[in-house]
C-alpha positions as CSV (number, residue, x, y, z in Angstrom):
1,M,0.0,0.0,0.0
2,T,1.4,3.4,-1.0
3,Q,1.7,6.3,1.5
4,N,-1.2,8.1,-0.2
5,E,-3.4,5.0,0.0
6,Q,-2.5,4.5,3.7
7,L,-3.4,8.1,4.4
8,H,-6.7,7.8,2.5
9,E,-7.5,4.6,4.6
10,Q,-6.7,6.4,7.9
11,L,-8.9,9.4,7.0
12,K,-11.7,7.0,6.0
13,A,-11.4,5.1,9.3
14,I,-11.3,8.4,11.4
15,K,-14.5,9.7,9.6
16,T,-16.2,6.3,10.3
17,Q,-15.3,6.6,14.0
18,L,-16.6,10.2,14.1
19,R,-19.9,9.2,12.5
20,L,-20.3,6.4,15.1
21,S,-19.6,8.9,17.9
22,M,-21.8,11.7,16.6
23,N,-24.0,13.6,18.9
24,G,-26.7,15.6,17.2
25,A,-27.8,17.4,20.4
26,V,-24.3,18.7,21.0
27,S,-23.9,19.8,17.4
28,Q,-27.2,21.7,17.5
29,S,-26.3,23.4,20.8
30,M,-23.0,24.6,19.3
31,R,-24.8,26.0,16.3
32,E,-27.2,27.9,18.6
33,K,-24.1,29.4,20.4
34,G,-22.7,30.6,17.2
35,L,-20.1,27.9,16.6
36,V,-20.7,27.3,12.9
37,Y,-18.9,24.6,11.0
38,R,-19.5,23.2,7.5
39,L,-19.8,19.8,9.2
40,N,-19.9,19.1,12.9
41,F,-20.5,15.6,14.3
42,G,-20.9,17.0,17.9
43,V,-18.3,14.5,19.2
44,E,-17.3,15.5,22.7
45,L,-13.7,16.5,23.5
46,P,-12.8,13.4,25.7
47,R,-13.9,11.1,22.9
48,I,-11.8,13.1,20.3
49,K,-8.7,12.9,22.6
50,E,-9.4,9.1,23.0
51,M,-9.4,8.8,19.2
52,A,-6.2,10.8,18.9
53,A,-4.5,8.5,21.5
54,G,-5.0,5.6,19.1
55,Y,-2.7,7.2,16.5
56,E,1.0,8.2,16.6
57,K,1.7,11.8,15.8
58,N,1.9,12.1,12.0
59,H,2.6,15.2,10.0
60,S,0.9,14.0,6.7
61,L,-2.2,12.8,8.6
62,A,-2.5,16.0,10.6
63,Q,-2.2,18.1,7.5
64,A,-4.8,16.1,5.7
65,L,-7.2,16.3,8.7
66,W,-6.8,20.1,8.9
67,K,-7.8,20.5,5.2
68,E,-11.1,18.7,6.0
69,D,-13.6,21.4,6.8
70,I,-14.9,19.3,9.7
71,R,-14.8,20.4,13.4
72,E,-13.5,17.1,14.8
73,C,-10.9,16.7,12.0
74,K,-9.4,20.1,12.8
75,I,-9.3,19.3,16.6
76,L,-7.6,15.9,15.8
77,A,-5.1,17.6,13.5
78,A,-3.8,19.8,16.3
79,L,-3.5,16.8,18.6
80,L,-1.7,14.7,15.9
81,Q,0.7,17.3,14.4
82,P,4.3,16.9,15.5
83,A,5.7,20.3,16.7
84,E,9.1,19.6,15.1
85,S,7.8,19.4,11.5
86,F,5.3,22.3,11.9
87,L,7.2,25.0,10.1
88,P,6.3,28.7,10.9
89,E,4.8,29.2,7.4
90,I,2.5,26.3,8.0
91,A,1.5,27.8,11.3
92,D,0.5,31.0,9.5
93,I,-1.6,29.0,7.0
94,W,-3.4,27.2,9.8
95,V,-4.1,30.3,11.8
96,E,-5.5,32.1,8.8
97,D,-7.9,29.2,8.4
98,I,-9.4,29.5,11.9
99,R,-12.9,30.8,11.9
100,N,-14.2,30.4,15.4
101,I,-13.2,30.6,19.1
102,E,-13.4,26.8,19.8
103,I,-10.8,25.9,17.2
104,A,-8.6,29.0,18.2
105,E,-8.6,27.9,21.9
106,L,-8.0,24.2,21.2
107,T,-5.3,24.7,18.6
108,S,-3.5,27.2,20.8
109,M,-3.6,24.8,23.7
110,N,-2.9,21.5,21.8
111,L,-0.3,22.7,19.3
112,F,0.7,26.4,19.1
113,Q,2.0,26.7,22.7
114,H,4.4,23.8,22.1
115,L,6.1,25.2,19.0
116,P,9.8,26.1,19.5
117,Y,9.1,29.5,17.9
118,A,5.8,30.1,19.8
119,P,7.0,33.3,21.7
120,A,8.0,35.2,18.5
121,K,5.0,33.9,16.5
122,S,2.5,34.9,19.2
123,F,3.7,38.5,19.0
124,H,3.6,38.4,15.3
125,W,-0.1,37.2,15.4
126,M,-1.1,39.7,18.1
127,A,-0.1,42.5,15.8
128,D,-2.3,41.2,13.0
129,E,-5.6,42.9,12.2
130,R,-7.5,39.7,11.5
131,E,-9.7,38.7,14.4
132,Y,-8.8,35.1,14.9
133,V,-5.1,35.6,14.1
134,Q,-5.0,38.1,17.0
135,V,-7.0,35.7,19.2
136,C,-4.5,32.9,18.6
137,G,-1.6,35.3,19.3
138,F,-3.0,36.2,22.7
139,L,-4.2,32.7,23.6
140,T,-0.8,31.3,22.8
141,A,1.0,34.0,24.8
142,A,-1.3,33.3,27.7
143,R,-0.4,29.6,27.6
144,L,3.3,30.4,27.4
145,L,2.9,32.7,30.4
146,M,1.3,29.9,32.4
147,K,4.4,27.7,31.7
148,R,7.1,30.3,32.1
149,G,6.3,34.0,32.8
150,D,9.8,35.3,32.4
151,M,10.3,37.8,29.5
152,N,12.7,40.7,29.0
153,E,11.5,44.3,29.6
154,R,11.1,44.9,25.9
155,A,8.9,41.9,25.3
156,A,6.9,42.7,28.5
157,N,6.3,46.2,27.3
158,E,5.2,45.0,23.8
159,L,2.8,42.5,25.4
160,L,1.2,45.2,27.5
161,D,1.0,47.6,24.5
162,Q,-0.6,45.0,22.3
163,A,-3.0,43.6,24.9
164,V,-4.3,47.0,26.1
165,C,-4.7,48.2,22.6
166,A,-6.5,45.0,21.5
167,F,-8.8,45.1,24.6
168,L,-9.8,48.7,23.9
169,S,-10.4,48.3,20.2
170,G,-10.9,44.6,19.4
171,S,-13.9,42.4,19.0
172,Y,-15.4,40.4,21.9
173,H,-13.2,37.4,21.4
174,V,-10.0,39.5,20.9
175,R,-10.8,41.4,24.0
176,N,-11.2,38.2,26.1
177,A,-8.0,36.7,24.7
178,A,-6.1,39.9,25.4
179,M,-7.4,39.9,29.0
180,S,-6.4,36.3,29.4
181,A,-2.8,37.2,28.5
182,L,-2.9,40.2,30.8
183,R,-4.1,38.0,33.7
184,R,-1.4,35.4,33.2
185,F,1.2,38.2,32.9
186,M,0.0,39.7,36.2
187,Q,-0.1,36.4,38.0
188,H,3.6,35.8,37.3
189,S,4.9,38.4,39.7
190,E,4.2,41.6,41.7
191,E,6.4,43.5,39.3
192,H,4.3,42.4,36.4
193,A,1.0,43.2,38.2
194,F,2.4,46.6,39.2
195,A,3.3,47.3,35.5
196,V,-0.3,46.6,34.4
197,C,-1.8,48.7,37.2
198,R,0.5,51.6,36.1
199,R,-0.7,51.1,32.5
200,V,-4.4,51.4,33.4
201,E,-4.5,53.7,36.4
202,S,-5.5,56.8,34.3
203,M,-8.5,54.9,33.1
204,K,-10.2,54.8,36.5
205,D,-12.4,57.9,35.8
206,S,-12.5,57.6,32.0
207,T,-15.7,58.3,30.2
208,N,-14.7,55.5,27.7
209,E,-16.7,52.3,28.5
210,A,-13.9,50.0,27.4
211,E,-11.3,51.8,29.4
212,Q,-13.5,51.7,32.5
213,L,-14.0,47.9,32.0
214,L,-10.3,47.2,31.6
215,Y,-9.6,49.2,34.8
216,R,-12.2,47.2,36.7
217,L,-10.9,43.8,35.4
218,V,-7.3,44.7,36.3
219,S,-8.4,45.9,39.8
220,D,-10.4,42.7,40.3
221,E,-7.4,40.6,39.3
222,V,-5.1,42.4,41.7
223,E,-7.6,41.7,44.5
224,Q,-7.8,38.1,43.6
225,V,-4.1,37.4,43.4
226,G,-3.4,39.6,46.5
227,T,-0.6,41.5,44.9
228,I,0.3,45.2,45.1
């Protein structure tokens, strides 16, 4: 059997497994919440992870799965893609193909945060004007901050600039992703928390609704982590 034939058989087997695990109620619920896919079997995440565990990480299979415009295939693709063969230009192609928050969150968690070039790429994506490219940038940065919060002063200032700007002018999902990165940044150290507080202190009495909201969220985070 050739490599192409083997890949075709694997894809066929995966789609069969997905059909056998499909859940119409979950799929309908997702549609009602705005998570629209061309095809969504409604398979729950634990089952998708269980399916992924039955396969070794495989670049060709992951790439083929990602090209399928099917929710579960895209989730499996991120779980099965080896980080070492996922070149930066492929990462850009994938991120440009992301159309909703579920795939943005799961791909950032299962793949993007593990890439050797993730720190630089997350900043590159944050500065993009496209909604889900930005979202993936901030979500990946938040994941990296959870693992290791250290960054030099220049990177820290850039993160703050990008996150505050995105929060004030971005869409709902961009705003949430930017705040997620800010929270992880603040949780790393008192110094980081203080830097964020300094950045938003002038917004306390702002007439701008977004600035007021950012100030309140930062204040709430400071109270929660008990810093400053």
